[in-house]
C-alpha positions as CSV (number, residue, x, y, z in Angstrom):
1,M,11.0,57.8,2.9
2,N,14.2,60.2,3.3
3,T,14.4,63.0,3.9
4,I,17.1,65.8,2.1
5,T,18.2,68.9,2.8
6,V,18.1,72.0,-0.6
7,D,18.7,74.9,-0.3
8,S,16.4,77.1,-0.5
9,N,16.7,79.0,-3.7
10,I,17.7,75.4,-6.0
11,Y,14.0,74.4,-4.7
12,R,12.5,77.3,-5.4
13,G,13.9,76.4,-9.0
14,A,13.4,73.4,-9.1
15,E,9.6,73.7,-8.4
16,I,9.0,76.7,-11.0
17,Y,10.9,74.2,-13.2
18,A,8.5,70.8,-11.9
19,K,5.1,73.4,-12.4
20,L,6.3,74.1,-15.8
21,H,7.0,70.4,-16.9
22,N,3.4,69.4,-14.6
23,I,5.5,67.1,-12.5
24,S,6.1,67.2,-8.7
25,V,9.5,68.2,-6.9
26,D,9.3,64.7,-4.7
27,R,8.9,63.4,-8.8
28,L,11.8,65.7,-10.6
29,V,14.6,64.7,-7.2
30,E,13.0,60.7,-7.9
31,K,13.8,61.2,-11.1
32,Y,17.0,62.9,-11.6
33,L,18.4,60.4,-8.9
34,M,17.5,57.2,-11.2
35,T,19.5,58.7,-13.7
36,F,23.3,57.0,-11.3
37,Q,21.7,53.9,-11.3
38,M,23.1,51.3,-13.4
39,P,19.8,50.9,-16.5
40,S,18.8,46.7,-15.9
41,S,20.0,44.4,-18.4
42,E,16.8,44.7,-20.3
43,S,17.1,48.3,-21.4
44,L,19.9,47.4,-21.7
45,N,18.7,44.3,-24.5
46,K,16.4,46.6,-25.7
47,E,18.9,50.0,-26.7
48,S,21.6,47.3,-28.3
49,D,18.5,46.0,-30.5
50,D,17.0,49.2,-31.5
51,Y,20.3,50.2,-32.5
52,L,20.4,47.3,-35.0
53,D,17.8,47.4,-35.7
54,S,18.8,50.6,-37.1
55,L,22.1,50.1,-38.9
56,D,21.3,49.7,-42.9
57,E,22.4,46.1,-43.9
58,D,24.1,46.9,-47.4
59,L,26.3,48.5,-45.3
60,M,27.4,46.3,-42.7
61,K,28.0,44.3,-45.8
62,Q,29.7,46.5,-47.4
63,T,32.1,47.1,-44.2
64,F,31.9,43.2,-43.9
65,E,33.5,42.6,-47.2
66,A,35.6,44.4,-46.4
67,A,37.7,44.4,-43.3
68,H,37.6,40.9,-44.5
69,Q,39.5,41.4,-47.2
70,D,42.1,43.1,-45.7
71,Y,42.4,40.4,-43.1
72,L,42.9,37.7,-46.4
73,A,45.7,40.7,-47.2
74,G,47.0,40.5,-45.1
75,R,46.5,44.5,-43.7
76,C,44.7,43.7,-40.3
77,K,46.6,44.3,-37.0
78,T,45.7,42.1,-34.3
79,H,44.7,43.2,-31.0
80,E,47.7,43.2,-28.9
81,Q,49.6,44.9,-31.8
82,V,46.5,48.2,-31.4
83,M,46.5,47.9,-27.8
84,A,50.0,48.2,-27.7
85,E,50.3,51.3,-30.1
86,M,47.3,53.2,-28.3
87,K,49.3,52.2,-24.6
88,A,52.5,53.7,-26.3
89,K,51.1,56.5,-28.6
90,Y,48.5,58.2,-25.1
91,A,51.0,56.7,-22.6
92,W,48.8,54.2,-20.7
93,R,49.9,51.6,-19.4
């Protein structure tokens, strides 16, 4: 266990918030500090899976078909071309 020093006014505000949300100040601070930690690969995979499950399958098929038709018609740019244009437009190096 470690100790931190917090301005008394900030601590009082945290106490009030914690009481309103039925949580201890310790837990409040821990939860806040945890927001700065990297998410686990497991939670990222779940979020990705949830996102993919939420996509409309017909819309994805239509989007792919439109992109494929653009590719066949020669209207696509390579990744390198897109990056070069973005670097020029935004003065990236």
